[in-house]
Phi, psi and omega in degrees: 000138180287148177298323183291345187303317185298310181294322179297318183291321178295319176297319178297313183292327173299312183295315180302324183266354185059040179260160169262165173304320181301316178299315180298317181301316181295317187287329182266358182056047180236147179290147184296320182298323181299312181293315182299310179299321178302316182285314182295327183265001181059036182269148173278123181294157176295164178301318181295321174297317179298321178299315179295322179297315181297321177297318181300319180281345179079033178231166181269167174297324179299316179294321179301316186267003179281101183281328187269357182071025184270342185281134178280137179305122180249152178278139174286168178303316178294325176296318184295318177298315184296317182292319182298314182294319179299318180298333179278352180281151169293159187303316181297319180296326177296323177295321181293319180299318179299315180291320175302312182298318178299317178300312178301317178297321178299316179297315181300316180296316179297324179290333182274354185308315179295336180281341186277087180262328184248060179286146170283169178299319181293321180296316181298315180299316182297322177296317179297322176297315180295320176296320178300312182301316181297320183294321181292319176301316180294320181293318178301317179295320178295317177297319176300315180295318177296321178297319179291326179291320179296318180297316180300318180298314181298318183296328183280340179287141175294141183300125178091353179263149173276173182293320179297321180293316183297322179296329185272348179284142176283154183303130179089344180277157173248178179300321182294322182295328183288333186282000000 
């Protein structure tokens, strides 16, 4: 195996995930300067650093070094703990976890937007669809609020009075009392 393989593989995985070195450093709990220096100096990282990089990417060492794509996806230690905890939850709580995870993924995607310079067409279409759904949700909420405000205003008007007439009536008076 070539010495450059490790850095090439890390670069490939970064590109596939549309991650920066900074993001990998955070996910792998490695200092950014360590990763940056490794790449700029073309050094092969230590085994312990590669293990942490794999944890950051959510893959095993076997998957990392599998050049032919023959290794079956295996769960990392943290994946195994997550799955074990998930299986102990009641069905309703599993649904909540699923919803929560989708929300977290949406937040993560939104936070990556400035980093996304090379989106593919399908990724761009999916983002536009997501933005459209958000706008429609905001519009529906706004329409609901406006309807509620109009109803409240209407409820406060005396029956048969216009808004202007109602504004001129003293509290507790009706139209007939003013005459």
